The first five atom37 places (N, CA, C, CB, O) and aatype in JSON, in Angstrom:
{
  "aatype": [12, 11, 12, 10, 5, 11, 6, 10, 9, 10, 14, 15, 18, 7, 1, 7, 19, 8, 10, 9, 16, 6, 5, 9, 16, 0, 6, 13, 15, 6, 10, 11, 11, 9, 6, 12, 7, 12, 0, 5, 19, 13, 9, 11, 8, 16, 15, 0, 15, 10, 16, 9, 2, 6, 2, 0, 3, 14, 16, 19, 1, 16, 3, 13, 6, 11, 8, 10, 2, 19, 12, 19, 14, 6, 2, 0, 14, 18, 18, 9, 8, 16, 18, 6, 7, 14, 3, 3, 12, 14, 0, 8, 9, 11, 0, 15, 10, 12, 7, 15, 15, 19, 10, 9, 14, 19, 16, 2, 7, 7, 13, 2, 10, 7, 9, 17, 5, 7, 9, 18, 10, 4, 6, 8, 1, 2, 1, 0, 5, 7, 1, 11, 10, 10, 10, 16, 0, 17, 7, 19],
  "atom_mask": [
    [1, 1, 1, 1, 1],
    [1, 1, 1, 1, 1],
    [1, 1, 1, 1, 1],
    [1, 1, 1, 1, 1],
    [1, 1, 1, 1, 1],
    [1, 1, 1, 1, 1],
    [1, 1, 1, 1, 1],
    [1, 1, 1, 1, 1],
    [1, 1, 1, 1, 1],
    [1, 1, 1, 1, 1],
    [1, 1, 1, 1, 1],
    [1, 1, 1, 1, 1],
    [1, 1, 1, 1, 1],
    [1, 1, 1, 0, 1],
    [1, 1, 1, 1, 1],
    [1, 1, 1, 0, 1],
    [1, 1, 1, 1, 1],
    [1, 1, 1, 1, 1],
    [1, 1, 1, 1, 1],
    [1, 1, 1, 1, 1],
    [1, 1, 1, 1, 1],
    [1, 1, 1, 1, 1],
    [1, 1, 1, 1, 1],
    [1, 1, 1, 1, 1],
    [1, 1, 1, 1, 1],
    [1, 1, 1, 1, 1],
    [1, 1, 1, 1, 1],
    [1, 1, 1, 1, 1],
    [1, 1, 1, 1, 1],
    [1, 1, 1, 1, 1],
    [1, 1, 1, 1, 1],
    [1, 1, 1, 1, 1],
    [1, 1, 1, 1, 1],
    [1, 1, 1, 1, 1],
    [1, 1, 1, 1, 1],
    [1, 1, 1, 1, 1],
    [1, 1, 1, 0, 1],
    [1, 1, 1, 1, 1],
    [1, 1, 1, 1, 1],
    [1, 1, 1, 1, 1],
    [1, 1, 1, 1, 1],
    [1, 1, 1, 1, 1],
    [1, 1, 1, 1, 1],
    [1, 1, 1, 1, 1],
    [1, 1, 1, 1, 1],
    [1, 1, 1, 1, 1],
    [1, 1, 1, 1, 1],
    [1, 1, 1, 1, 1],
    [1, 1, 1, 1, 1],
    [1, 1, 1, 1, 1],
    [1, 1, 1, 1, 1],
    [1, 1, 1, 1, 1],
    [1, 1, 1, 1, 1],
    [1, 1, 1, 1, 1],
    [1, 1, 1, 1, 1],
    [1, 1, 1, 1, 1],
    [1, 1, 1, 1, 1],
    [1, 1, 1, 1, 1],
    [1, 1, 1, 1, 1],
    [1, 1, 1, 1, 1],
    [1, 1, 1, 1, 1],
    [1, 1, 1, 1, 1],
    [1, 1, 1, 1, 1],
    [1, 1, 1, 1, 1],
    [1, 1, 1, 1, 1],
    [1, 1, 1, 1, 1],
    [1, 1, 1, 1, 1],
    [1, 1, 1, 1, 1],
    [1, 1, 1, 1, 1],
    [1, 1, 1, 1, 1],
    [1, 1, 1, 1, 1],
    [1, 1, 1, 1, 1],
    [1, 1, 1, 1, 1],
    [1, 1, 1, 1, 1],
    [1, 1, 1, 1, 1],
    [1, 1, 1, 1, 1],
    [1, 1, 1, 1, 1],
    [1, 1, 1, 1, 1],
    [1, 1, 1, 1, 1],
    [1, 1, 1, 1, 1],
    [1, 1, 1, 1, 1],
    [1, 1, 1, 1, 1],
    [1, 1, 1, 1, 1],
    [1, 1, 1, 1, 1],
    [1, 1, 1, 0, 1],
    [1, 1, 1, 1, 1],
    [1, 1, 1, 1, 1],
    [1, 1, 1, 1, 1],
    [1, 1, 1, 1, 1],
    [1, 1, 1, 1, 1],
    [1, 1, 1, 1, 1],
    [1, 1, 1, 1, 1],
    [1, 1, 1, 1, 1],
    [1, 1, 1, 1, 1],
    [1, 1, 1, 1, 1],
    [1, 1, 1, 1, 1],
    [1, 1, 1, 1, 1],
    [1, 1, 1, 1, 1],
    [1, 1, 1, 0, 1],
    [1, 1, 1, 1, 1],
    [1, 1, 1, 1, 1],
    [1, 1, 1, 1, 1],
    [1, 1, 1, 1, 1],
    [1, 1, 1, 1, 1],
    [1, 1, 1, 1, 1],
    [1, 1, 1, 1, 1],
    [1, 1, 1, 1, 1],
    [1, 1, 1, 1, 1],
    [1, 1, 1, 0, 1],
    [1, 1, 1, 0, 1],
    [1, 1, 1, 1, 1],
    [1, 1, 1, 1, 1],
    [1, 1, 1, 1, 1],
    [1, 1, 1, 0, 1],
    [1, 1, 1, 1, 1],
    [1, 1, 1, 1, 1],
    [1, 1, 1, 1, 1],
    [1, 1, 1, 0, 1],
    [1, 1, 1, 1, 1],
    [1, 1, 1, 1, 1],
    [1, 1, 1, 1, 1],
    [1, 1, 1, 1, 1],
    [1, 1, 1, 1, 1],
    [1, 1, 1, 1, 1],
    [1, 1, 1, 1, 1],
    [1, 1, 1, 1, 1],
    [1, 1, 1, 1, 1],
    [1, 1, 1, 1, 1],
    [1, 1, 1, 1, 1],
    [1, 1, 1, 0, 1],
    [1, 1, 1, 1, 1],
    [1, 1, 1, 1, 1],
    [1, 1, 1, 1, 1],
    [1, 1, 1, 1, 1],
    [1, 1, 1, 1, 1],
    [1, 1, 1, 1, 1],
    [1, 1, 1, 1, 1],
    [1, 1, 1, 1, 1],
    [1, 1, 1, 0, 1],
    [1, 1, 1, 1, 1]
  ],
  "atom_positions": [
    [[6.33, -26.63, -4.24], [6.25, -25.39, -3.75], [4.91, -25.03, -2.81], [6.36, -24.55, -4.92], [3.87, -25.59, -3.14]],
    [[4.89, -24.27, -1.85], [3.26, -23.71, -1.4], [3.01, -22.77, -2.1], [2.94, -23.18, 0.04], [3.91, -22.31, -2.79]],
    [[1.69, -22.19, -2.13], [0.92, -21.2, -2.63], [0.1, -21.05, -1.85], [0.43, -21.31, -3.72], [-0.57, -22.02, -1.51]],
    [[-0.18, -19.46, -1.17], [-0.88, -19.0, 0.01], [-1.69, -17.67, -1.02], [0.34, -18.47, 1.57], [-1.29, -17.13, -2.05]],
    [[-2.83, -17.51, -0.3], [-3.56, -16.37, -0.95], [-4.75, -15.98, 0.35], [-4.33, -16.93, -2.65], [-5.31, -16.88, 0.99]],
    [[-4.94, -14.94, 0.51], [-5.76, -14.6, 1.35], [-5.92, -12.99, 1.04], [-5.3, -15.05, 2.73], [-5.08, -12.16, 0.69]],
    [[-7.27, -12.88, 1.31], [-7.59, -11.34, 1.28], [-7.97, -10.46, 2.32], [-8.52, -11.15, 0.52], [-8.86, -10.91, 3.04]],
    [[-7.6, -9.45, 2.56], [-7.68, -8.82, 4.21], [-8.02, -7.47, 3.66], [-6.04, -8.83, 5.38], [-7.4, -7.03, 2.69]],
    [[-9.0, -6.78, 4.27], [-10.02, -5.63, 4.29], [-9.08, -4.72, 5.4], [-11.83, -6.13, 4.87], [-8.75, -5.2, 6.49]],
    [[-8.75, -3.5, 5.01], [-7.97, -2.64, 6.01], [-9.32, -1.99, 6.6], [-6.7, -1.46, 5.27], [-10.45, -2.26, 6.22]],
    [[-9.01, -1.17, 7.48], [-9.92, -0.1, 8.45], [-9.94, 1.11, 7.56], [-9.19, 0.35, 10.11], [-9.04, 1.29, 6.74]],
    [[-10.98, 1.97, 7.69], [-10.93, 3.52, 6.92], [-9.59, 3.8, 7.33], [-12.14, 4.86, 7.45], [-9.21, 3.51, 8.47]],
    [[-8.74, 4.43, 6.33], [-7.97, 5.14, 6.75], [-8.13, 6.66, 6.18], [-6.83, 4.51, 6.56], [-8.77, 6.73, 5.13]],
    [[-7.71, 7.67, 6.62], [-7.5, 9.06, 6.52], [-6.47, 9.3, 5.31], [0.0, 0.0, 0.0], [-5.59, 8.52, 4.95]],
    [[-6.82, 10.59, 4.75], [-5.92, 10.63, 3.58], [-4.25, 10.9, 3.86], [-6.5, 11.78, 2.67], [-3.85, 11.65, 4.76]],
    [[-3.65, 10.41, 3.24], [-1.98, 10.14, 4.01], [-1.74, 8.8, 3.86], [0.0, 0.0, 0.0], [-2.52, 7.91, 3.53]],
    [[-0.37, 8.75, 4.19], [0.63, 7.56, 4.02], [0.89, 7.19, 5.6], [2.17, 8.02, 3.11], [1.22, 7.86, 6.57]],
    [[0.48, 5.37, 5.32], [0.2, 4.97, 6.27], [0.91, 3.48, 6.62], [-1.08, 5.09, 6.21], [0.61, 2.56, 5.86]],
    [[1.62, 3.24, 7.48], [2.29, 2.09, 7.95], [1.68, 0.82, 8.21], [2.81, 2.39, 8.98], [1.3, 0.66, 9.37]],
    [[1.51, -0.11, 7.44], [0.67, -1.02, 7.85], [0.95, -2.53, 8.04], [-0.23, -0.89, 7.09], [0.08, -3.37, 8.29]],
    [[2.71, -2.87, 7.84], [3.51, -4.13, 7.95], [2.84, -4.64, 9.06], [5.11, -4.0, 8.13], [2.6, -5.82, 8.81]],
    [[2.44, -4.34, 10.13], [2.17, -5.09, 11.27], [0.94, -5.92, 11.19], [2.11, -4.24, 12.38], [0.78, -7.14, 11.32]],
    [[-0.01, -4.82, 10.89], [-1.63, -5.23, 10.46], [-1.33, -6.64, 9.21], [-2.65, -3.45, 9.48], [-1.68, -7.78, 9.49]],
    [[-0.79, -6.38, 8.15], [-0.43, -7.4, 7.29], [0.23, -8.95, 7.84], [0.51, -6.7, 6.44], [-0.25, -10.06, 7.61]],
    [[1.37, -8.63, 8.54], [2.0, -9.72, 9.3], [1.01, -10.26, 10.15], [3.2, -9.3, 10.11], [1.1, -11.49, 10.22]],
    [[-0.07, -9.7, 10.92], [-0.91, -10.7, 11.91], [-1.78, -10.75, 11.05], [-1.45, -10.32, 13.43], [-2.35, -11.82, 11.24]],
    [[-2.38, -10.07, 9.95], [-3.91, -11.06, 9.34], [-3.17, -12.24, 8.28], [-5.38, -9.77, 8.09], [-3.85, -13.06, 7.66]],
    [[-1.86, -12.19, 8.2], [-1.56, -13.16, 7.19], [-0.6, -14.16, 8.15], [-0.77, -12.44, 5.72], [0.58, -14.2, 7.81]],
    [[-0.84, -14.69, 8.91], [-0.18, -15.85, 9.65], [0.0, -17.21, 9.17], [-0.81, -16.03, 10.76], [0.46, -18.06, 9.93]],
    [[-0.5, -17.67, 7.32], [-0.07, -18.32, 6.91], [1.37, -17.93, 6.39], [-0.9, -18.69, 6.31], [1.77, -18.94, 5.81]],
    [[2.02, -17.27, 6.34], [3.25, -17.06, 5.77], [4.16, -17.55, 6.62], [3.52, -15.75, 5.45], [5.28, -17.42, 6.13]],
    [[4.18, -18.02, 7.62], [4.92, -18.95, 8.63], [5.3, -20.19, 7.89], [4.02, -19.35, 9.93], [6.45, -20.64, 7.9]],
    [[4.19, -20.78, 7.19], [4.41, -22.2, 6.76], [5.85, -21.9, 5.21], [2.4, -23.01, 6.13], [6.32, -22.86, 4.6]],
    [[6.24, -20.55, 4.95], [7.16, -20.67, 3.88], [8.24, -19.98, 4.5], [6.71, -20.11, 2.49], [8.42, -18.9, 5.06]],
    [[9.14, -21.36, 4.08], [10.62, -20.92, 4.4], [11.21, -20.14, 3.6], [11.5, -21.9, 4.48], [11.64, -19.16, 4.2]],
    [[11.41, -20.12, 2.6], [11.95, -19.33, 1.34], [11.1, -18.7, 0.44], [12.67, -20.12, 0.53], [9.95, -18.9, 0.84]],
    [[11.08, -18.13, -0.46], [10.28, -17.28, -1.33], [9.98, -16.0, -1.56], [0.0, 0.0, 0.0], [10.94, -15.24, -1.59]],
    [[8.61, -15.4, -1.78], [8.24, -14.19, -2.41], [6.75, -13.91, -1.84], [8.34, -14.32, -4.07], [6.03, -14.84, -1.49]],
    [[6.52, -13.15, -1.8], [5.33, -12.33, -1.03], [4.7, -10.95, -1.95], [6.06, -11.67, 0.56], [5.3, -9.89, -2.15]],
    [[3.7, -11.21, -2.31], [2.86, -9.88, -3.32], [2.04, -9.33, -2.5], [1.86, -10.31, -4.71], [1.24, -10.08, -1.94]],
    [[2.01, -8.16, -2.24], [0.98, -7.48, -1.76], [0.44, -6.64, -2.26], [1.11, -7.1, -0.92], [1.06, -5.61, -2.52]],
    [[-1.27, -6.81, -2.65], [-1.55, -5.96, -4.25], [-2.87, -5.09, -3.55], [-2.15, -7.29, -6.04], [-3.5, -5.53, -2.58]],
    [[-3.09, -4.12, -4.04], [-4.3, -3.35, -3.55], [-5.17, -3.34, -4.38], [-4.13, -2.1, -3.2], [-4.75, -2.86, -5.43]],
    [[-6.61, -3.73, -4.45], [-7.7, -3.91, -5.3], [-8.54, -2.53, -5.39], [-8.58, -5.12, -4.77], [-9.72, -2.32, -5.12]],
    [[-7.57, -1.67, -5.83], [-8.04, 0.12, -5.98], [-7.82, 0.66, -7.15], [-7.26, 1.18, -5.04], [-7.34, -0.14, -7.96]],
    [[-7.99, 1.77, -7.56], [-7.16, 2.58, -8.36], [-7.27, 3.92, -7.76], [-7.55, 2.56, -9.84], [-7.47, 4.75, -8.65]],
    [[-7.23, 4.36, -6.79], [-7.44, 5.78, -6.0], [-6.13, 5.35, -4.59], [-9.63, 6.04, -5.28], [-5.74, 6.3, -3.93]],
    [[-5.63, 4.07, -4.29], [-4.89, 4.16, -2.89], [-3.74, 3.25, -3.6], [-5.79, 3.47, -1.26], [-3.92, 2.67, -4.67]],
    [[-2.43, 3.21, -2.77], [-1.35, 2.6, -3.71], [-0.81, 2.15, -2.28], [-0.28, 3.69, -4.91], [-1.24, 2.42, -1.16]],
    [[0.61, 1.11, -2.82], [1.26, 0.43, -2.13], [2.87, 0.99, -2.63], [0.78, -1.11, -2.32], [3.21, 1.34, -3.76]],
    [[3.72, 0.93, -1.32], [5.01, 1.07, -1.14], [5.75, 0.81, 0.18], [5.21, 2.21, -1.5], [5.35, 0.89, 1.34]],
    [[7.19, 0.39, -0.46], [8.13, 0.07, 0.35], [8.75, 1.35, 0.91], [9.04, -0.79, -0.32], [9.02, 2.09, -0.04]],
    [[9.15, 2.02, 2.32], [10.01, 2.88, 2.67], [10.45, 2.86, 4.48], [9.35, 4.19, 2.12], [10.36, 1.84, 5.17]],
    [[10.75, 3.73, 4.83], [11.43, 4.11, 6.2], [9.61, 4.11, 7.19], [12.58, 6.19, 6.04], [8.55, 4.72, 7.15]],
    [[10.24, 2.99, 7.97], [9.65, 2.5, 9.22], [9.45, 3.56, 10.6], [10.6, 1.32, 9.6], [8.6, 3.76, 11.47]],
    [[10.74, 4.05, 10.21], [10.85, 4.13, 11.76], [10.36, 5.98, 12.5], [12.83, 3.68, 12.09], [10.04, 6.41, 13.61]],
    [[10.51, 6.45, 11.37], [10.68, 8.18, 11.18], [9.3, 8.64, 10.57], [12.11, 8.7, 9.97], [9.14, 8.89, 9.37]],
    [[8.04, 8.76, 11.79], [6.41, 9.26, 10.72], [7.01, 10.29, 9.66], [4.83, 10.37, 11.84], [6.82, 10.28, 8.44]],
    [[7.8, 11.19, 10.41], [8.0, 12.65, 9.44], [7.7, 12.06, 7.92], [9.89, 13.46, 9.52], [6.73, 12.59, 7.39]],
    [[8.46, 10.92, 7.06], [9.03, 10.75, 6.13], [7.74, 10.38, 5.41], [10.18, 9.92, 6.26], [7.77, 10.32, 4.18]],
    [[6.21, 10.04, 6.31], [5.54, 9.75, 5.81], [4.56, 11.04, 5.36], [5.23, 8.76, 6.44], [4.01, 11.09, 4.26]],
    [[4.46, 11.84, 6.16], [4.15, 13.36, 6.41], [4.57, 13.64, 4.95], [5.08, 14.27, 7.75], [3.81, 13.64, 3.98]],
    [[5.92, 13.88, 4.93], [6.63, 14.56, 3.69], [6.25, 13.64, 2.39], [8.43, 14.63, 3.92], [6.5, 14.1, 1.27]],
    [[5.87, 12.8, 2.47], [5.37, 12.05, 1.35], [3.9, 12.62, 0.45], [5.12, 10.61, 2.01], [3.64, 12.82, -0.73]],
    [[3.29, 12.71, 1.55], [1.85, 13.07, 1.37], [1.82, 14.29, 0.55], [1.09, 13.29, 2.73], [1.18, 14.33, -0.5]],
    [[2.62, 15.47, 1.1], [2.99, 16.46, 0.74], [3.78, 16.78, -0.55], [3.45, 16.72, 1.61], [3.49, 17.81, -1.16]],
    [[4.65, 16.05, -0.96], [5.14, 16.24, -2.12], [4.07, 15.39, -2.94], [6.65, 15.85, -2.2], [3.63, 15.85, -3.99]],
    [[3.72, 14.33, -2.55], [2.72, 14.08, -3.6], [1.75, 15.2, -4.29], [1.89, 13.12, -3.03], [1.69, 15.52, -5.47]],
    [[1.13, 15.6, -3.38], [-0.25, 16.69, -3.57], [0.43, 17.89, -4.18], [-1.15, 17.23, -1.95], [-0.29, 18.49, -4.98]],
    [[1.91, 18.53, -3.96], [2.72, 19.28, -5.07], [2.8, 18.26, -6.51], [4.43, 19.64, -4.41], [2.48, 18.59, -7.66]],
    [[3.15, 17.42, -6.2], [3.36, 16.92, -7.88], [1.93, 16.74, -8.47], [4.25, 15.26, -8.08], [1.6, 17.41, -9.45]],
    [[1.03, 15.83, -7.88], [-0.65, 15.9, -8.67], [-1.16, 17.02, -7.73], [-1.88, 14.19, -8.54], [-1.2, 16.67, -6.56]],
    [[-1.54, 18.28, -7.99], [-2.57, 19.04, -7.37], [-4.08, 18.85, -7.49], [-2.36, 20.19, -7.75], [-4.49, 18.51, -8.61]],
    [[-5.0, 19.01, -6.47], [-6.46, 19.21, -7.02], [-6.62, 19.73, -7.5], [-7.31, 19.39, -6.66], [-5.71, 20.51, -7.76]],
    [[-8.0, 19.94, -8.2], [-8.51, 21.05, -9.26], [-8.01, 21.95, -10.3], [-8.95, 21.81, -8.7], [-8.15, 23.15, -10.54]],
    [[-7.16, 20.6, -11.07], [-6.21, 21.34, -11.92], [-7.2, 21.46, -13.13], [-4.66, 20.53, -12.24], [-7.8, 20.5, -13.62]],
    [[-7.28, 22.65, -13.51], [-8.13, 23.29, -15.0], [-8.14, 22.54, -16.12], [-7.55, 24.6, -15.62], [-8.82, 22.85, -17.1]],
    [[-7.1, 21.09, -16.05], [-7.26, 20.35, -17.26], [-8.06, 18.9, -16.97], [-5.77, 20.12, -17.89], [-8.43, 18.07, -17.81]],
    [[-8.18, 18.88, -15.68], [-8.95, 17.28, -15.46], [-10.08, 17.17, -15.93], [-9.22, 16.78, -14.07], [-10.65, 18.22, -15.59]],
    [[-10.8, 16.54, -16.52], [-11.9, 16.08, -17.0], [-13.02, 15.18, -16.18], [-11.44, 15.47, -18.0], [-14.24, 15.26, -16.11]],
    [[-12.11, 14.34, -15.64], [-12.88, 13.11, -14.97], [-12.74, 13.87, -13.02], [-11.7, 11.08, -15.41], [-11.85, 13.65, -12.21]],
    [[-13.98, 14.73, -12.87], [-14.13, 15.36, -11.68], [-15.35, 15.63, -10.75], [-13.71, 16.33, -11.92], [-15.53, 16.45, -9.84]],
    [[-16.42, 14.27, -11.5], [-17.62, 14.13, -11.12], [-17.33, 13.1, -9.65], [-18.57, 13.51, -12.45], [-18.25, 12.6, -9.01]],
    [[-16.53, 13.0, -9.47], [-16.39, 11.68, -7.9], [-15.59, 13.05, -7.13], [-14.9, 9.51, -8.14], [-15.12, 12.62, -6.08]],
    [[-15.32, 14.22, -7.24], [-14.76, 14.92, -6.43], [-13.44, 15.98, -6.96], [0.0, 0.0, 0.0], [-13.1, 15.95, -8.14]],
    [[-12.94, 16.66, -6.23], [-11.43, 17.06, -6.63], [-10.17, 16.69, -6.27], [-11.25, 18.09, -6.43], [-9.09, 17.24, -6.5]],
    [[-10.49, 15.49, -5.57], [-9.73, 14.81, -5.02], [-9.17, 13.09, -5.92], [-10.5, 14.77, -3.69], [-8.1, 12.48, -5.82]],
    [[-10.54, 12.74, -6.81], [-10.54, 11.89, -7.21], [-9.51, 11.35, -8.51], [-11.61, 11.94, -7.24], [-8.81, 10.35, -8.45]],
    [[-9.61, 12.21, -9.63], [-8.26, 12.46, -10.32], [-7.03, 12.16, -9.82], [-8.11, 13.65, -10.58], [-6.41, 11.1, -9.95]],
    [[-6.67, 13.25, -9.18], [-5.38, 13.34, -8.52], [-5.47, 11.84, -7.5], [-5.22, 15.0, -7.58], [-4.51, 11.08, -7.64]],
    [[-6.08, 11.6, -6.94], [-5.96, 10.14, -6.65], [-5.56, 8.73, -7.35], [-6.94, 9.96, -6.34], [-4.95, 7.72, -7.01]],
    [[-6.27, 9.23, -8.63], [-5.85, 8.13, -9.78], [-4.58, 8.41, -10.04], [-6.65, 8.15, -11.16], [-4.01, 7.33, -10.17]],
    [[-3.83, 9.3, -10.2], [-2.54, 9.37, -10.81], [-1.51, 9.11, -10.03], [-2.3, 10.51, -11.34], [-0.44, 8.64, -10.42]],
    [[-1.8, 9.43, -8.82], [-0.84, 9.42, -7.49], [-0.8, 7.83, -7.3], [-1.56, 10.35, -5.94], [0.26, 7.29, -6.97]],
    [[-2.0, 7.07, -7.54], [-1.59, 5.68, -7.74], [-1.12, 4.89, -8.43], [-2.06, 5.21, -7.69], [-0.91, 3.74, -8.04]],
    [[-0.83, 5.31, -9.58], [-0.36, 5.15, -10.73], [1.11, 5.17, -10.56], [-0.88, 6.08, -11.63], [1.97, 4.29, -10.5]],
    [[1.12, 6.27, -10.51], [2.65, 6.62, -9.67], [3.18, 5.95, -8.62], [2.68, 7.87, -9.04], [4.4, 6.02, -8.64]],
    [[2.78, 5.36, -7.78], [3.46, 5.12, -6.55], [3.08, 3.39, -6.69], [2.8, 6.14, -5.03], [3.71, 2.69, -5.91]],
    [[2.15, 2.69, -7.57], [1.85, 1.42, -7.97], [0.81, 0.55, -7.03], [0.0, 0.0, 0.0], [0.49, 0.92, -5.9]],
    [[0.44, -0.33, -7.47], [-0.46, -1.43, -6.83], [-0.03, -2.02, -5.79], [-0.77, -2.43, -7.61], [-0.48, -1.95, -4.65]],
    [[1.2, -2.84, -6.35], [1.85, -4.2, -5.83], [3.17, -3.45, -4.89], [2.47, -5.42, -7.37], [3.73, -2.4, -5.21]],
    [[3.43, -4.16, -3.84], [4.97, -4.62, -3.34], [4.98, -6.19, -4.0], [5.22, -4.62, -1.29], [4.17, -7.08, -4.25]],
    [[6.73, -5.89, -4.13], [7.11, -7.95, -3.83], [8.07, -8.13, -2.77], [8.07, -8.96, -5.36], [9.04, -7.38, -2.69]],
    [[7.82, -9.26, -1.75], [8.81, -9.02, -0.58], [9.15, -10.36, -0.51], [8.26, -8.36, 0.87], [8.32, -11.24, -0.75]],
    [[11.02, -10.71, -0.02], [11.43, -11.86, -0.34], [10.56, -12.3, 1.21], [13.27, -12.07, -0.68], [9.91, -11.5, 1.9]],
    [[10.71, -13.41, 1.44], [10.11, -14.25, 2.36], [11.1, -15.52, 3.26], [8.99, -14.88, 1.48], [11.47, -16.56, 2.72]],
    [[11.28, -15.31, 4.15], [12.73, -15.8, 4.63], [12.34, -16.46, 6.17], [14.03, -14.3, 4.75], [12.52, -15.63, 7.06]],
    [[11.91, -17.6, 6.6], [12.4, -18.35, 7.65], [10.7, -17.87, 8.0], [14.04, -17.89, 8.66], [10.7, -17.46, 9.16]],
    [[9.26, -17.78, 7.4], [8.27, -17.58, 7.89], [7.9, -15.72, 7.52], [0.0, 0.0, 0.0], [6.73, -15.35, 7.63]],
    [[8.54, -15.12, 7.28], [8.33, -14.09, 7.89], [9.23, -13.19, 6.5], [0.0, 0.0, 0.0], [10.23, -13.54, 5.87]],
    [[8.17, -11.61, 6.35], [8.84, -10.78, 5.51], [10.65, -10.66, 5.63], [8.12, -9.42, 5.8], [11.17, -10.7, 6.74]],
    [[11.16, -10.58, 4.85], [12.56, -10.0, 4.91], [13.05, -8.61, 4.25], [13.35, -10.97, 4.34], [13.79, -8.36, 3.31]],
    [[12.41, -7.9, 5.03], [12.68, -6.36, 5.18], [13.55, -5.87, 5.5], [12.11, -5.76, 5.81], [13.9, -6.51, 6.49]],
    [[14.55, -4.72, 5.25], [15.79, -4.33, 5.9], [15.06, -3.71, 7.1], [0.0, 0.0, 0.0], [13.86, -3.75, 7.35]],
    [[16.03, -3.15, 7.75], [15.61, -2.46, 9.32], [14.67, -1.61, 9.42], [16.62, -1.7, 9.99], [13.83, -1.53, 10.32]],
    [[14.81, -0.99, 8.56], [14.18, 0.22, 8.44], [13.06, 0.48, 7.19], [15.28, 1.15, 8.35], [12.72, 1.54, 6.67]],
    [[12.66, -0.78, 6.95], [11.83, -0.75, 5.79], [10.49, -1.33, 6.39], [12.45, -1.6, 4.49], [10.63, -2.26, 7.18]],
    [[9.07, -0.84, 6.08], [8.07, -1.1, 6.32], [7.19, -1.04, 4.92], [0.0, 0.0, 0.0], [7.6, -0.79, 3.79]],
    [[5.7, -1.39, 5.42], [4.85, -1.49, 3.69], [3.97, -0.06, 4.06], [3.43, -3.38, 3.25], [3.67, 0.16, 5.23]],
    [[3.71, 0.6, 3.3], [3.12, 1.74, 3.46], [1.52, 1.27, 2.2], [4.45, 3.22, 3.0], [1.37, 0.67, 1.13]],
    [[0.55, 2.08, 3.32], [-0.53, 2.45, 2.55], [-0.62, 3.59, 1.79], [-1.43, 2.48, 3.22], [-0.03, 4.43, 2.47]],
    [[-0.9, 3.98, 1.07], [-0.71, 5.47, 0.46], [-2.57, 5.32, 0.32], [0.58, 5.72, -1.41], [-3.04, 4.37, -0.31]],
    [[-3.5, 6.39, 0.99], [-4.39, 6.65, 1.07], [-4.91, 7.86, 0.27], [-4.43, 6.58, 2.09], [-5.19, 8.77, 1.05]],
    [[-5.16, 8.24, -1.18], [-5.11, 9.33, -1.77], [-6.63, 9.9, -1.68], [-4.53, 9.12, -3.14], [-6.83, 10.92, -2.33]],
    [[-7.38, 9.54, -1.17], [-8.75, 9.99, -1.57], [-9.08, 10.77, -0.11], [-9.92, 8.6, -2.06], [-8.23, 10.57, 0.76]],
    [[-9.85, 11.35, 0.13], [-10.1, 12.27, 1.38], [-11.26, 11.49, 2.32], [-10.66, 13.92, 0.86], [-11.28, 11.68, 3.53]],
    [[-12.1, 10.73, 1.75], [-12.79, 9.69, 2.45], [-12.99, 8.35, 1.8], [-14.02, 10.17, 2.76], [-13.9, 8.16, 0.99]],
    [[-12.1, 7.38, 2.18], [-12.32, 6.32, 1.81], [-12.69, 5.39, 2.6], [-11.54, 6.03, 1.28], [-12.49, 5.39, 3.82]],
    [[-13.54, 4.09, 1.64], [-13.64, 2.73, 2.29], [-12.65, 2.25, 3.23], [-13.68, 1.78, 1.34], [-11.75, 3.04, 3.53]],
    [[-12.65, 1.19, 3.71], [-11.83, -0.18, 4.0], [-11.31, -0.25, 2.59], [0.0, 0.0, 0.0], [-11.98, -0.23, 1.55]],
    [[-10.1, -0.34, 2.72], [-9.01, -0.92, 1.35], [-8.74, -2.53, 1.37], [-7.25, -0.15, 1.5], [-8.12, -3.19, 2.2]],
    [[-9.34, -2.91, 0.27], [-9.06, -4.87, -0.05], [-7.51, -4.92, -0.47], [-10.21, -5.73, -1.78], [-6.93, -4.3, -1.36]],
    [[-6.98, -5.92, 0.5], [-5.68, -6.21, -0.17], [-5.8, -7.51, -0.7], [-4.46, -6.13, 0.74], [-6.73, -8.28, -0.49]],
    [[-4.59, -7.77, -1.54], [-4.77, -9.38, -1.62], [-3.27, -9.97, -1.68], [-5.71, -9.91, -3.09], [-2.52, -9.77, -2.63]],
    [[-3.03, -10.56, -0.81], [-2.39, -11.27, -0.51], [-1.52, -12.88, -0.67], [-2.84, -11.0, 0.0], [-2.05, -13.93, -0.28]],
    [[-0.27, -12.83, -1.25], [-0.27, -13.9, -2.11], [1.08, -14.4, -1.77], [-0.55, -13.57, -3.64], [1.95, -13.62, -2.16]],
    [[1.54, -15.51, -1.13], [3.2, -16.01, -1.17], [3.1, -17.32, -1.71], [4.08, -16.11, 0.4], [2.13, -17.97, -2.09]],
    [[4.54, -17.58, -1.62], [4.98, -19.17, -2.88], [6.29, -18.93, -2.31], [4.86, -19.1, -5.18], [6.9, -17.9, -2.02]],
    [[6.6, -20.29, -2.22], [7.93, -20.95, -1.96], [7.6, -22.09, -1.05], [0.0, 0.0, 0.0], [6.53, -22.54, -0.64]],
    [[9.21, -22.51, -0.8], [9.31, -23.79, -0.02], [9.35, -23.9, 1.67], [10.54, -24.39, -0.51], [9.42, -25.0, 2.22]]
  ]
}
């Protein structure tokens, strides 16, 4: 069994939901060594998250951001953790709701995603720096 691991630093993104499948694929060329296996993409942050969803229509990503902001609003009067700004505590909650990793089947050296699926970076902070991803793949 082969085990591969690589850290990737994404460029800074503004708040919102961003499709990053192609960036990950381009940076993780070692994935081509796996004929059949699994890959995990893990984000090393507590105020951004990852998920898999629609890759064709960008309005899906806009609606994700809008809905998350309704579910987890800024400036809730019961937040105690507020010293990093009004977007910080909501960002932590959103990151926990969405998740810090995705697990993807690998077939013939590439992600075996559905035709309309892509990997999203959900950036929950207004001004975040580049996010670090840990890419791990294993298989034969």
